[in-house]
SEKOL-709360 format. One record per residue (C-alpha): x, y, z. Coordinates in Angstrom, 1 decimal, decimal comma. Layout:
N
R | X | Y | Z $
...
***
This chain:
360
R | -13,3 | 2,1 | 12,7 $
R | -10,9 | 5,7 | 11,2 $
R | -11,7 | 4,0 | 7,4 $
R | -15,6 | 4,0 | 8,3 $
R | -16,0 | 7,5 | 10,0 $
R | -13,5 | 8,9 | 7,1 $
R | -15,4 | 7,4 | 4,5 $
R | -18,8 | 8,4 | 6,1 $
R | -17,9 | 12,0 | 6,4 $
R | -16,3 | 11,9 | 2,8 $
R | -19,7 | 13,2 | 1,8 $
R | -20,0 | 16,0 | 4,1 $
R | -19,5 | 18,5 | 0,9 $
R | -16,5 | 20,8 | 0,1 $
R | -13,3 | 20,7 | 1,7 $
R | -11,6 | 23,7 | 3,4 $
R | -8,4 | 24,4 | 2,1 $
R | -5,9 | 27,0 | 3,0 $
R | -2,4 | 28,4 | 2,3 $
R | 0,5 | 26,4 | 4,1 $
R | 3,8 | 27,5 | 2,7 $
R | 5,5 | 26,1 | 5,6 $
R | 4,1 | 22,8 | 4,1 $
R | 4,6 | 23,6 | 0,6 $
R | 8,2 | 24,8 | 1,0 $
R | 8,7 | 21,5 | 2,6 $
R | 7,7 | 19,3 | -0,2 $
R | 9,6 | 21,3 | -2,9 $
R | 12,5 | 20,4 | -0,9 $
R | 11,1 | 16,8 | -1,3 $
R | 10,8 | 17,6 | -4,9 $
R | 14,1 | 18,2 | -5,3 $
R | 15,7 | 14,9 | -4,9 $
R | 12,8 | 12,9 | -7,4 $
R | 15,6 | 11,3 | -9,9 $
R | 16,2 | 13,4 | -13,5 $
R | 15,8 | 11,9 | -17,1 $
R | 19,7 | 11,6 | -17,4 $
R | 20,3 | 9,7 | -13,8 $
R | 17,4 | 7,0 | -15,6 $
R | 20,2 | 7,1 | -18,3 $
R | 22,7 | 6,5 | -16,1 $
R | 21,2 | 3,4 | -14,1 $
R | 20,4 | 2,2 | -17,5 $
R | 24,2 | 1,4 | -18,3 $
R | 25,1 | 0,3 | -14,6 $
R | 25,0 | -3,6 | -13,7 $
R | 22,9 | -4,3 | -10,1 $
R | 25,5 | -4,0 | -7,9 $
R | 26,4 | -0,8 | -9,1 $
R | 23,0 | 0,1 | -9,3 $
R | 22,5 | -0,4 | -5,8 $
R | 25,4 | 1,6 | -5,0 $
R | 23,9 | 4,2 | -6,4 $
R | 21,2 | 4,5 | -5,0 $
R | 22,6 | 4,2 | -1,4 $
R | 24,3 | 7,6 | -2,4 $
R | 20,6 | 9,1 | -2,8 $
R | 17,4 | 9,3 | -0,8 $
R | 17,1 | 5,7 | -0,7 $
R | 20,2 | 5,6 | 1,3 $
R | 18,5 | 4,9 | 5,1 $
R | 15,9 | 2,3 | 4,1 $
R | 18,6 | 0,3 | 1,6 $
R | 20,8 | 1,0 | 5,1 $
R | 18,7 | -0,6 | 7,4 $
R | 17,8 | -3,9 | 5,3 $
R | 20,9 | -4,6 | 4,2 $
R | 21,7 | -6,3 | 7,1 $
R | 19,2 | -9,2 | 6,5 $
R | 18,5 | -8,9 | 2,7 $
R | 20,4 | -8,7 | -0,4 $
R | 20,2 | -7,8 | -3,7 $
R | 16,8 | -6,8 | -5,8 $
R | 14,9 | -8,3 | -2,3 $
R | 17,0 | -5,7 | -0,5 $
R | 16,1 | -2,8 | -3,5 $
R | 11,8 | -4,0 | -3,7 $
R | 11,8 | -3,8 | 0,2 $
R | 13,7 | -0,5 | 0,9 $
R | 11,9 | 1,1 | -2,0 $
R | 8,6 | 0,3 | -0,6 $
R | 9,5 | 1,7 | 3,1 $
R | 10,9 | 4,9 | 1,6 $
R | 7,5 | 5,1 | 0,1 $
R | 5,8 | 4,4 | 3,5 $
R | 8,2 | 6,7 | 5,3 $
R | 7,8 | 9,6 | 2,8 $
R | 3,6 | 9,5 | 2,9 $
R | 4,5 | 9,1 | 7,3 $
R | 6,9 | 12,6 | 6,6 $
R | 4,3 | 14,7 | 4,4 $
R | 1,2 | 14,0 | 6,9 $
R | 3,6 | 15,1 | 9,8 $
R | 3,8 | 18,2 | 8,2 $
R | 0,6 | 19,2 | 6,6 $
R | -2,2 | 20,6 | 9,0 $
R | -5,3 | 18,7 | 9,6 $
R | -6,9 | 19,3 | 6,8 $
R | -4,2 | 18,4 | 4,3 $
R | -4,0 | 15,5 | 6,2 $
R | -7,6 | 14,6 | 4,8 $
R | -6,5 | 14,8 | 1,5 $
R | -3,2 | 13,3 | 1,6 $
R | -4,6 | 10,3 | 3,2 $
R | -7,8 | 9,9 | 0,7 $
R | -5,3 | 10,1 | -2,0 $
R | -3,0 | 7,2 | -0,4 $
R | -6,6 | 5,3 | -0,6 $
R | -5,0 | 3,5 | -3,8 $
R | -2,1 | 2,5 | -1,6 $
R | -4,5 | 0,7 | 0,6 $
R | -6,4 | -1,2 | -2,7 $
R | -3,0 | -2,0 | -3,5 $
R | -2,5 | -3,5 | -0,2 $
R | -5,4 | -5,5 | -0,4 $
R | -4,8 | -6,7 | -3,9 $
R | -0,9 | -7,8 | -2,4 $
R | -2,0 | -9,5 | 0,1 $
R | -5,4 | -11,5 | -1,8 $
R | -2,8 | -12,5 | -4,5 $
R | -0,4 | -13,9 | -1,3 $
R | -3,3 | -15,4 | 0,5 $
R | -4,4 | -17,5 | -3,4 $
R | -0,4 | -18,3 | -4,0 $
R | 0,1 | -19,3 | -0,2 $
R | 2,8 | -17,2 | 0,7 $
R | 3,2 | -17,0 | 4,4 $
R | 2,7 | -13,8 | 6,5 $
R | 6,5 | -13,5 | 7,2 $
R | 7,1 | -13,3 | 3,6 $
R | 4,4 | -11,2 | 2,7 $
R | 4,8 | -8,2 | 5,2 $
R | 7,7 | -6,8 | 3,9 $
R | 5,6 | -6,3 | 0,5 $
R | 3,3 | -4,5 | 2,0 $
R | 3,4 | -0,2 | 2,4 $
R | 1,8 | 0,9 | 5,7 $
R | 0,7 | 4,2 | 4,3 $
R | -3,3 | 4,9 | 4,0 $
R | -5,2 | 3,7 | 6,8 $
R | -4,2 | 0,5 | 6,7 $
R | -1,6 | 1,0 | 9,6 $
R | 1,5 | -1,2 | 10,0 $
R | -0,6 | -3,2 | 12,9 $
R | -3,8 | -3,9 | 10,4 $
R | -1,4 | -4,9 | 7,6 $
R | 0,0 | -7,4 | 10,0 $
R | -3,6 | -9,1 | 10,8 $
R | -4,6 | -9,0 | 7,3 $
R | -1,2 | -10,7 | 6,5 $
R | -2,4 | -13,4 | 8,9 $
R | -5,4 | -14,2 | 7,8 $
R | -5,8 | -18,0 | 6,2 $
R | -7,9 | -17,0 | 3,2 $
R | -8,9 | -14,8 | 0,6 $
R | -12,2 | -14,7 | 2,2 $
R | -11,2 | -14,1 | 5,6 $
R | -9,0 | -11,4 | 3,9 $
R | -11,8 | -9,7 | 2,4 $
R | -14,1 | -9,6 | 5,4 $
R | -11,9 | -8,1 | 7,9 $
R | -10,6 | -5,2 | 5,6 $
R | -13,2 | -3,1 | 7,2 $
R | -13,4 | 0,2 | 5,2 $
R | -15,1 | -2,0 | 1,9 $
R | -18,7 | -3,6 | 2,8 $
R | -18,1 | -7,2 | 2,4 $
R | -21,2 | -8,0 | 0,6 $
R | -19,7 | -6,0 | -2,7 $
R | -17,3 | -8,7 | -3,0 $
R | -20,0 | -11,7 | -3,3 $
R | -20,8 | -12,2 | -7,1 $
R | -16,2 | -12,1 | -7,3 $
R | -15,8 | -14,7 | -4,4 $
R | -18,3 | -16,8 | -6,3 $
R | -16,4 | -16,6 | -9,7 $
R | -13,0 | -16,7 | -7,5 $
R | -14,6 | -20,5 | -6,0 $
R | -15,5 | -21,5 | -9,6 $
R | -12,3 | -20,3 | -11,4 $
R | -9,7 | -20,0 | -8,7 $
R | -9,1 | -16,6 | -10,3 $
R | -8,6 | -13,6 | -8,2 $
R | -9,6 | -11,2 | -11,1 $
R | -12,9 | -10,4 | -10,1 $
R | -12,1 | -9,6 | -6,7 $
R | -9,6 | -7,1 | -7,9 $
R | -12,0 | -5,5 | -10,1 $
R | -14,2 | -5,3 | -6,8 $
R | -11,2 | -2,8 | -5,4 $
R | -10,7 | -1,2 | -8,5 $
R | -14,4 | 0,1 | -8,6 $
R | -13,9 | 1,0 | -4,7 $
R | -11,0 | 3,3 | -5,5 $
R | -12,0 | 4,7 | -8,2 $
R | -15,7 | 5,6 | -6,8 $
R | -14,4 | 7,0 | -4,2 $
R | -11,7 | 9,0 | -6,3 $
R | -14,3 | 10,7 | -9,0 $
R | -16,4 | 11,1 | -5,2 $
R | -13,4 | 13,4 | -3,5 $
R | -12,5 | 15,3 | -6,3 $
R | -16,1 | 17,0 | -6,4 $
R | -15,4 | 17,9 | -3,2 $
R | -12,0 | 19,6 | -4,1 $
R | -12,2 | 23,1 | -4,1 $
R | -11,1 | 25,9 | -6,4 $
R | -7,7 | 25,8 | -5,3 $
R | -7,2 | 22,3 | -5,9 $
R | -8,7 | 22,6 | -9,7 $
R | -5,8 | 21,4 | -11,5 $
R | -5,5 | 18,1 | -9,1 $
R | -9,3 | 17,7 | -9,7 $
R | -8,5 | 17,4 | -13,4 $
R | -5,5 | 15,0 | -13,0 $
R | -7,8 | 12,6 | -11,1 $
R | -10,3 | 12,5 | -14,0 $
R | -7,9 | 12,0 | -16,4 $
R | -6,9 | 9,2 | -14,5 $
R | -10,5 | 8,0 | -14,4 $
R | -10,3 | 8,0 | -18,2 $
R | -7,2 | 6,2 | -18,4 $
R | -8,2 | 3,5 | -15,9 $
R | -11,6 | 3,0 | -18,5 $
R | -9,6 | 3,1 | -21,3 $
R | -7,8 | 0,0 | -20,4 $
R | -10,5 | -1,8 | -18,8 $
R | -13,2 | -1,2 | -22,1 $
R | -10,3 | -2,3 | -24,2 $
R | -9,4 | -5,3 | -22,3 $
R | -12,5 | -6,3 | -21,9 $
R | -13,9 | -6,1 | -25,2 $
R | -10,4 | -8,0 | -26,2 $
R | -12,3 | -10,6 | -23,8 $
R | -15,9 | -10,1 | -26,0 $
R | -17,7 | -9,3 | -22,8 $
R | -20,7 | -7,6 | -24,2 $
R | -21,6 | -4,1 | -23,6 $
R | -23,4 | -4,2 | -21,1 $
R | -21,1 | -6,7 | -18,9 $
R | -18,4 | -3,7 | -19,7 $
R | -20,3 | -1,1 | -18,2 $
R | -20,8 | -3,0 | -14,9 $
R | -16,8 | -2,6 | -14,5 $
R | -16,2 | 1,1 | -15,2 $
R | -16,1 | 4,5 | -13,1 $
R | -16,3 | 7,2 | -15,8 $
R | -16,2 | 10,6 | -14,7 $
R | -18,1 | 13,4 | -16,7 $
R | -15,3 | 14,4 | -18,8 $
R | -15,0 | 11,0 | -20,4 $
R | -18,5 | 10,1 | -20,6 $
R | -18,9 | 10,9 | -24,3 $
R | -15,8 | 8,7 | -25,0 $
R | -15,9 | 6,4 | -22,8 $
R | -19,4 | 5,3 | -24,4 $
R | -18,9 | 5,6 | -28,2 $
R | -15,8 | 2,6 | -27,2 $
R | -18,2 | -0,1 | -24,9 $
R | -20,8 | -0,2 | -27,8 $
R | -17,9 | -0,1 | -30,6 $
R | -18,3 | -3,4 | -32,5 $
R | -14,8 | -4,4 | -31,3 $
R | -12,1 | -3,7 | -29,0 $
R | -10,2 | -2,9 | -32,1 $
R | -13,1 | -0,4 | -33,3 $
R | -12,4 | 1,0 | -29,7 $
R | -9,3 | 1,7 | -29,9 $
R | -9,6 | 3,6 | -33,8 $
R | -12,0 | 6,1 | -31,1 $
R | -9,0 | 6,9 | -29,5 $
R | -7,1 | 8,4 | -32,7 $
R | -10,0 | 10,6 | -33,0 $
R | -10,4 | 11,8 | -29,7 $
R | -8,6 | 14,3 | -27,5 $
R | -6,1 | 11,2 | -26,1 $
R | -5,1 | 10,9 | -29,7 $
R | -1,8 | 13,0 | -29,8 $
R | -0,9 | 11,2 | -26,3 $
R | -1,7 | 7,7 | -27,5 $
R | -1,1 | 7,4 | -31,0 $
R | 2,3 | 4,8 | -30,9 $
R | -0,2 | 2,6 | -28,4 $
R | -3,2 | 2,5 | -30,4 $
R | -0,7 | 1,4 | -33,5 $
R | 1,0 | -1,1 | -31,5 $
R | -2,4 | -2,6 | -29,8 $
R | -4,1 | -2,4 | -33,6 $
R | -0,9 | -4,1 | -35,0 $
R | 0,0 | -7,1 | -32,2 $
R | -3,1 | -6,5 | -29,4 $
R | -0,8 | -5,3 | -27,2 $
R | -1,7 | -3,1 | -24,6 $
R | 1,5 | -2,9 | -23,1 $
R | 2,3 | 0,9 | -25,3 $
R | -1,1 | 1,9 | -24,7 $
R | -1,0 | 1,9 | -21,1 $
R | 2,9 | 3,5 | -20,8 $
R | 1,3 | 6,5 | -23,0 $
R | -1,5 | 7,0 | -20,7 $
R | 0,7 | 6,8 | -17,9 $
R | 2,8 | 9,4 | -19,6 $
R | 0,4 | 11,7 | -20,4 $
R | -0,5 | 11,8 | -16,2 $
R | 2,8 | 12,0 | -15,2 $
R | 3,5 | 15,1 | -17,3 $
R | -0,1 | 16,7 | -15,3 $
R | 1,7 | 15,8 | -12,3 $
R | 4,2 | 18,1 | -13,6 $
R | 1,6 | 20,5 | -14,2 $
R | 0,4 | 20,3 | -10,6 $
R | 4,3 | 20,9 | -9,5 $
R | 4,9 | 23,9 | -11,4 $
R | 1,8 | 25,7 | -12,4 $
R | 0,9 | 26,5 | -8,6 $
R | 3,5 | 26,0 | -5,9 $
R | 1,0 | 27,6 | -3,1 $
R | -1,9 | 24,9 | -3,3 $
R | -2,6 | 21,3 | -2,5 $
R | -1,9 | 20,6 | -6,0 $
R | 2,2 | 20,9 | -5,3 $
R | 1,5 | 18,0 | -2,6 $
R | -0,6 | 15,8 | -5,1 $
R | 1,7 | 16,2 | -7,8 $
R | 4,5 | 15,3 | -5,9 $
R | 3,2 | 12,1 | -4,6 $
R | 1,8 | 10,6 | -7,6 $
R | 5,4 | 12,0 | -9,6 $
R | 7,3 | 10,1 | -6,4 $
R | 5,1 | 6,4 | -6,7 $
R | 6,2 | 6,8 | -10,3 $
R | 9,5 | 7,0 | -9,4 $
R | 9,7 | 4,0 | -7,6 $
R | 8,4 | 2,2 | -10,4 $
R | 10,4 | 2,7 | -12,7 $
R | 13,7 | 2,1 | -10,2 $
R | 11,5 | -1,4 | -9,3 $
R | 11,2 | -2,2 | -13,4 $
R | 14,7 | -1,5 | -14,1 $
R | 16,2 | -3,5 | -10,8 $
R | 13,9 | -6,3 | -12,0 $
R | 15,2 | -5,8 | -15,8 $
R | 18,7 | -6,3 | -14,4 $
R | 17,9 | -9,1 | -12,7 $
R | 16,3 | -10,9 | -15,8 $
R | 19,4 | -9,7 | -18,1 $
R | 16,4 | -7,7 | -20,1 $
R | 17,7 | -5,6 | -22,4 $
R | 18,1 | -1,9 | -22,2 $
R | 16,3 | -0,7 | -25,1 $
R | 13,1 | -2,5 | -24,2 $
R | 13,4 | -1,5 | -20,4 $
R | 13,9 | 2,1 | -21,2 $
R | 10,7 | 2,2 | -23,5 $
R | 8,7 | 0,5 | -20,3 $
R | 10,1 | 3,9 | -17,8 $
R | 7,7 | 6,9 | -17,4 $
R | 9,5 | 9,6 | -17,5 $
R | 9,1 | 13,4 | -18,8 $
***
């Protein structure tokens, strides 16, 4: 399979990347269509129908028009956003030379993992293949055909056996836990570890012109490790067990090690106030220490990553950084829009919703 052959070749040394002005110029045009901060403020003031109408006049028009024949409201928009994201990734691959496609495909492993998680949750909740399929984003190694095959599987176990690019044996303990507890969290942890391990390996293969993106990937790994440590320490897991769930890049090893070995989740969070992350996470740490909630801290870390993606886009306009920075920013935009639509549907207040948005 493509997945197996690619992952095997990913250990073959540094990627060879060149200068591709045509591709970078096209990405710059695509970047210009990303929503600006003032547009989010406008959308916040609209009702659901006004918001849909506004987005229908934007880069999302094609997908909204295609799906409006069968769907309405929030369901229409969530499906249109997913389809637009898939179309965006397909366009990026189409306008890129082979060496850049490898980089894009590696980044899109995150989408494959997200798709598998979605299918696993759907099997657990007995969602039908027909209900599930529109939720999936055929963007990475898992094509529309492969996703349809996985969606038709009868159980979580059958899905994981058929994934193809993750050794089924890695799920043995997680599946045992799933059968005992009826919780898919262990399965999701295995998928996360696989993704972050693959990304750490991939970052080491990026040549000099991918330095900023390599740093971005490491920052993402550190942020994920911080959140995992705090969640697991809050659940009173021993330090040796916590390490089992982490993939820690060299740049974050000292901080994460101290957090893992801290006496409690509170002590671990306080260590962030003494780290190089302190300016970014001050409010999130304060909320966690006061209420035990990790929501603001996760948002703070996401904002920090989005700021890094802005650096990728603006500092090196003729390198691979601009493509990968755009991809992350596009993902965040779709995430923000889904959040706003759901908030409109549920009648959640503007102030609370705006706090949850990740913008720069």
